[in-house]
N, C-alpha and C positions, 0 to 999 in steps of 0.2 A: 626304736628297729625298724616299728613296719609305720612309720610318720610317711616316711623318705618316698617308699614302693606306692604307700597309697595315693600320697598327691600323685606321682606320677598317670599311675591309671587316670585318677580322675582330670589330668591336666592333658591324657591321651585322648578320651570318649569328649573335653573339651572340644581338641582338634580335629575332630574330624577323624580318627584313630579305632581300633579295635582290639580287645584283646585275643585275639586269634590271628593277631600280628605275633605276638609271643611262640606261635607252635613254627615260625620257620628260622627261628633260633636255634642251632641244634647244638646240647648244651650235654657237655661232658665230663668225666670226674667227677659227677656229685656226691660221689661218696665223701671228698674233700671240705665239702660245705657242712656233709652232718658229721667230719670230726670234729670242725671247728667249733659245731654247736655243741657235742659233745662234753670237750676239752671246757670252755663257758660254762658249762652248766656245772663240773665236775668241781671247776676251780672253788665253788660257791658253798657246794655243799660238801666237801672232801678238805680235810686241814690242811692233810699236808699237800693238800697242792694247792696251795695257797701261794705262792713264791711265782716271780714270773718269769719260770721254766714254760707255766702253762703257756701264761699270753704268749709267748713262742712261738709257741703247738697253734693257739689259734690264727695269730697272724701268719708263722707260715704257713696254714692249710688254705687260708683264705689266697692269699696271692700265686700261693701254685694253680689254686684254681683258676684264678684268674690269668694265668702264664698261661694255662691251656686252651682256654677259651674265648680270648682277646686275639689272637693270630688270625689274618682272613677275616677277622668283620668288616664292615663299612667304618671309614672314618668318624667318621659320628657315632657309630660305638666305641669305637679304641677310643675317642676321647673320652668320654663319660667314665669307661674302665680306669682310663689312667686317672682321671680324676678322683676316684675311689683308690686305688693304688699308693698314686699323693696325697692324700688323709688316711689310710694306715703307717704307712710310714713317719707324719708329722705325729700320730698318735704313740706308734713305736719308740720314737726319741725323747720323752722323756719317763716313760716307764724302763725305758733300759739303761736312763740314769740314776733314776732314781727306787729301782725295783717294783713303783705303782703309780697310776696314774697320778700326780698333784691335781689338788683341788684345790679353791678359793677356801677358806673354813670361815671368811669372815661374811659368805656366802651360802652353805651351808654345814650341815651337821653332823657329824656317826662318819667312821671312815670304813670301807669296805673289803674285801681280800682283794681288787684290783684297784682302792683308793686311798690315797693318802693324804690329811693336810699339810697345804703349801707352809712354808715357813722360811726362815733367813738362809737357812742351808740349802732351799731346794736347786736345780738344775734347769735348767729350762721350761723354768712355772710360766711362761706365757704360755706353752704350746698345749698345758693343762686345761683341766677343766674349769675355768672362771668363767664362761658366757652367759649369764642366766639364760635360761629358756622360760618367762615366763606361766604362756599354759599349760606347761606341762612339770609345773614347780621341779625341775631340772637344771641340768649347769651342763653344759657340751665343750668342746674345744674343739678346735680352728679347723682340722682334721674330723670330726665328726660331720663339721659343713662339707668341705668337699665331699667325705664319703654321702652326707645324706640328697646333696643336690648330683653326683654323681649316678647312682642308685636312681633317683628321682627319674634324671634323665636319660638312664638306657633304659626306664620301661616306659617312658612315654616316647621315644625314636621308634624302640622294636612295635608299640601300638600302634605303629605307622606305617610299617613294611606293609608292602600286597599281604595279604594272605593267601596261600598254594589249597586250590583245592586237590582232594584228589582223584575224581571222579573228569575233573578234566582235560579230555582227550590233544595232543598231539595231532592240526591234520596231516594228511601224507600229500608230499611235495607233486603238485599238478603234475601228471605229462599232458605234453601237447599233445590236442584231439582227442582225450583222453576224456569220459563222462561219466562221473559221476553218480552213483546208486541216487534215485529218486528228481535225478535231475532232467527236464522237461521232454528234452530233442534224445532220450534216453527210450521213455516208454511213446512218440511220435515216431520214432523207427521201427516199431515195434511193432506196429499198428500196418504201418507203408506195406511191412515185411508178410504180414499177415495175410493183408488183404490181395499181395498177389500172390499169393503162394491159391486162393481159394477162387482166382480166375483160368475161364476154362483160356483156355490158346487150340485159338482151329489148327 
C-alpha cells in the first residue's frame, strides 16, 4: 500500500516537483479514509467481521471519499483518481461474486479473512490476486495495478503543482499618475517642495 505513493514522491522530486505542492490540494472528509483503515484493521482482528460486509464498508468509504474530493480538480488529477476508482471496482467484482478475493493457490499458500484460494468454481478468477510481485513476495490483482498507478500519478501530479505562499501579497491595481511608496519620483517631488518652502521671496 505504501509503495505507489512513495514511488510518486520519488518521481515527483525527479521531475522537479516538491512536497509543498500537496498543500495546494484541499482534502475534505478525511474521516472516511480513517473509517476505511479502521474497518480494514478490524477485519483481520475480529472474527465476526471476516465476511464481505466489512469489505463493502472499506470500498464504500474510499469511493465516497474520492467522490467528495475529485470534482473541480484539474483534469489530470481527476484521471488519476478515476484510475483508483476503476481499480477498486475491479477488485470489488470478484469479492462480491466469491465472498473474498480469490488468489492463485499455485503461487501462494494460506487463506486470510480477505482471500480465498481459487478453484474450478471460482468466478471472475482472472480479476483476483494472480499477478506475482517478486520483490514483495506477494500476489496482486489487475485492480491493484490500477489503484497503485493512480495513487502514484496523483502524488506525482500534485507535487508538480505550484506551491502557494501565504506571505505573497497581491499588488494593488495601478492608478494613473499615482506614485507608490519608495518610488524615486516621490522623494524627488518632496525635495523640490522642501527647497521652495525655504526660499525667501522678495
